[in-house]
C-alpha positions as CSV (number, residue, x, y, z in Angstrom):
1,M,47.6,-52.4,35.9
2,Q,50.4,-54.5,35.0
3,S,51.8,-56.2,32.3
4,S,54.3,-58.6,30.3
5,V,56.0,-60.7,27.5
6,H,59.4,-61.3,26.0
7,L,59.8,-59.8,23.0
8,D,63.1,-60.3,20.2
9,A,65.1,-58.0,19.6
10,G,63.7,-55.5,16.9
11,T,62.5,-52.0,16.3
12,Y,59.6,-51.1,18.2
13,T,56.6,-48.3,19.4
14,I,54.1,-47.7,20.7
15,E,50.8,-45.9,19.6
16,A,49.3,-43.7,22.3
17,S,47.1,-41.7,19.6
18,D,43.7,-43.3,21.3
19,F,44.8,-41.9,25.2
20,P,42.2,-38.9,26.0
21,Y,44.5,-36.7,26.8
22,G,47.4,-37.0,24.2
23,P,50.6,-38.7,23.9
24,N,52.0,-36.0,25.6
25,S,50.4,-35.8,29.4
26,W,51.5,-37.5,32.4
27,D,47.4,-36.9,34.2
28,L,46.4,-41.0,32.4
29,G,48.8,-43.1,30.1
30,I,51.3,-45.4,30.3
31,Q,54.5,-46.6,31.3
32,A,56.8,-49.2,29.6
33,E,59.9,-50.8,30.0
34,L,62.6,-53.4,28.1
35,R,64.9,-55.6,30.6
36,P,67.1,-56.7,28.6
37,D,68.2,-60.9,29.0
38,D,71.5,-59.6,28.6
39,G,72.0,-58.0,31.6
40,G,72.0,-54.3,29.6
41,E,70.9,-51.1,30.6
42,S,66.7,-50.1,30.2
43,I,65.9,-49.1,27.5
44,K,62.1,-47.0,29.0
45,F,59.0,-45.7,27.0
46,A,56.7,-42.9,28.6
47,P,54.5,-39.8,27.3
48,R,56.6,-38.2,25.2
49,D,58.8,-40.6,24.7
50,Y,56.9,-44.0,22.7
51,G,59.3,-43.9,20.3
52,P,59.7,-45.7,17.7
53,K,62.9,-47.9,19.9
54,T,65.6,-50.2,18.7
55,L,65.6,-52.9,21.3
56,P,67.6,-56.1,22.0
57,A,65.7,-59.5,23.5
58,G,64.0,-59.0,26.7
59,T,61.2,-58.8,28.9
60,F,58.9,-56.2,28.0
61,A,56.7,-55.1,30.5
62,T,53.7,-52.3,31.3
63,H,51.2,-50.4,33.8
64,I,48.9,-47.6,32.6
65,F,49.3,-44.6,35.0
66,V,46.3,-42.2,36.1
67,N,47.8,-39.3,37.7
68,T,44.5,-37.2,38.6
69,I,42.1,-36.5,41.6
70,G,38.1,-37.3,40.8
71,D,36.9,-39.5,38.1
72,M,38.6,-41.0,35.5
73,D,36.0,-43.1,32.2
74,A,38.7,-43.3,30.0
75,L,39.3,-47.2,27.7
76,I,43.3,-47.4,27.3
77,T,44.8,-50.2,25.1
78,P,48.6,-49.3,25.0
79,R,49.6,-50.8,21.0
80,L,53.5,-52.5,20.8
81,Y,53.6,-52.3,17.2
82,K,56.8,-54.1,15.3
83,I,58.2,-52.2,12.6
84,D,61.1,-54.8,11.6
């Protein structure tokens, strides 16, 4: 599943505490990327690096990933917080 939203400049963090394998797992989680409006370098969020990060204005896209085999029963609700 992928979703995107336009963000104003500021410092943001992603809350990952509800992930069943924790915020450092590559088995199940989210990856996110901000593409700045000014065409600058993209800024990424991923396990072990969810934030906080100071971001310019731009398009923020997230997707949920699953890197496991077999059944998966999990509810993930990523939360992006602006902290300034």
